[in-house]
N, C-alpha and C positions, 0 to 999 in steps of 0.2 A: 389744313386749318389756317385761317387768316389771322394775322397779328398786326399790331400797330406800333409805330415809333413816333415819338415827337422828336424832331431832329432839326439841326441847323448845320450849315456849312459856312465857313468864314475864311477869308484870306488870313494868313498867319505870317507876319513879318519875322517872328522869332520863335520857331518851333521849340527851341530849348527851354523857353519859359513854360510852355505847356508840359513838356516832358518832366521838368523839375517839379512842377506842381503835382503831377501824377505820382512821381516817385515819393514825394513827401507824404502823400495820402495813402501810401501802400497799395496803389493800384496794381493790378496783375497785368504784366506785359505778356501777351500771348505770342509775340514775335513780330518780326518785320517780314512782310510778304511782298514779292514782286507779283503784282496782279495784272491780268488782262481781262477787261470786261468787254464782251462782244454784245452789242445791242442789235436786236433784230427788228425788222419792220412788222409792226402789229397795228391793228385798227384802233385800239385804245390802250391806255396805260403804257407801261414800258416792260420789255422782256429782255433780260440780259443773262448771259452765261459768264460767271466769274471763275477764272482759272488762276490758281495760285498754289503755293505749297501748303498754306494754312487753311485756306477757304476754297472750296470747289462747289459752287451752288448754281442752280438755275433760280433766278429771282424774277418774279412778276410783281410790279408795284404800281400803285396809283398815288400821285402826289401833285398838289398844286404848286406851281412856280410862284414863290413869294419869299421875300427876305424875312428873316426871323424864324422863330419856331413854327414848324408846320407838321401836320399829320401825314404820315405815309402808311397806307394800308398795303400789306405785302404777303406774299406766299413764297416760301423758301423750300427748295428741294435739293437735298444733297446729291451730288453727281459722282458716279464711279468712273464713267467713261466720257470725260469732257470732250476729247477730240472727236469721238463718234457722234456725240450729241450735237456738237457744233456743226459738223458736216451735214447732219440731217436737218437741223434748223436753218442753216444757210440755204440748202436746196429748197426747202419748203417756203421760207419767208424772205430770204435775202438779208444781208447784213446792212445795218444803218450806219454804224460807226464803231470804232474800236478805241477803247481808253486803256492806256498802260499807265501804271503808277507804282510807286514804292509806298507801302502803307505800314505804319506801326499800328498794332492793334492792342489796345489797353481796355481793361474793365475795372469798374468799381461797382460791385453788386450787379444790377441789371443794366447799368449804363455803360455803353460802349463808346470808346473814343478812338478816332483815327487821326493820326498825324500823317498827312499825305504830301508827297512830292509828285507832281504831274508834269512831265516834260512839255514845255511850251506854255504852261499855265501858271506854274509856281507852287508855293507851299500853302497848305490849307489845314484847318482843324475841322473835324466833324464830331458832333455830339449826338448820340442816338439813345434816348431814354425809351426803352421798349418793354413790352409785356410778354415777350417770348420766354424770359427767364423768371418773371415775377408776376403775380396776379395783381396788377395795378391798373387803375382806371385812367382815362385820358387826363383828367385834372392832376392826378398825382405825377404822371409822366411829364406834364407841362411844368410842374413845380421843380422837378429834378433838372430838366433842361434849362430852365431859367436860372437855377442856382449855379450851374456850371458856366453859363454865359457870363454871369457876374464874377464868379471866381477866376475865370480866365481873362477878365477885362476885355471881352469882345465888344468892339465898338459897332454901332449900327451901320456905319459906312463900310465895315469889313464883311458884313453879311452878304452871302451870295444867294440869289434867288433860284438858280437853275443847276442842273447836274453838270458834271464834267463833260458828259456826252453833248449836251446843248452848247456848252462853251466851245468845244472843239468843232462842232458843226458850224457855229457862227463864225469862228476864226477861219474856216476853210472857204467861206463864201467870198 
């Protein structure tokens, strides 16, 4: 089944401000995960295998590169044997890029927050208002995302258009 997120990624000069806001709003901290996202060569969209202690998923998604809130259409499959799946996908498709990050995972209802540290790129906040956990339409998800952008004081100049994978690929050119 396909789901949608309305999401943003932004540079974050002071992650403690975001963390403190989430604590004061009784957000649920799912934990801090050391994640490795392996992106594979595919003809359209993006296909990545996420390996971590908290999250182990194969994720296919389509999303336009743009600053500010954007829709991401995705399919998520829980993975039992990440190393075996990675070997098979690497043999079949080839690896495009690998992203390693430390990620704090927080929730308020259906909205997921990530406070990320990505080596070589810096600190980031992600907001994902999604319909995976709630029966909400695109407009309602957009309203949630916009609310948290304002609450966190995210400036337009801090918004990031592309994924970490794109940033790393551009940096390596």
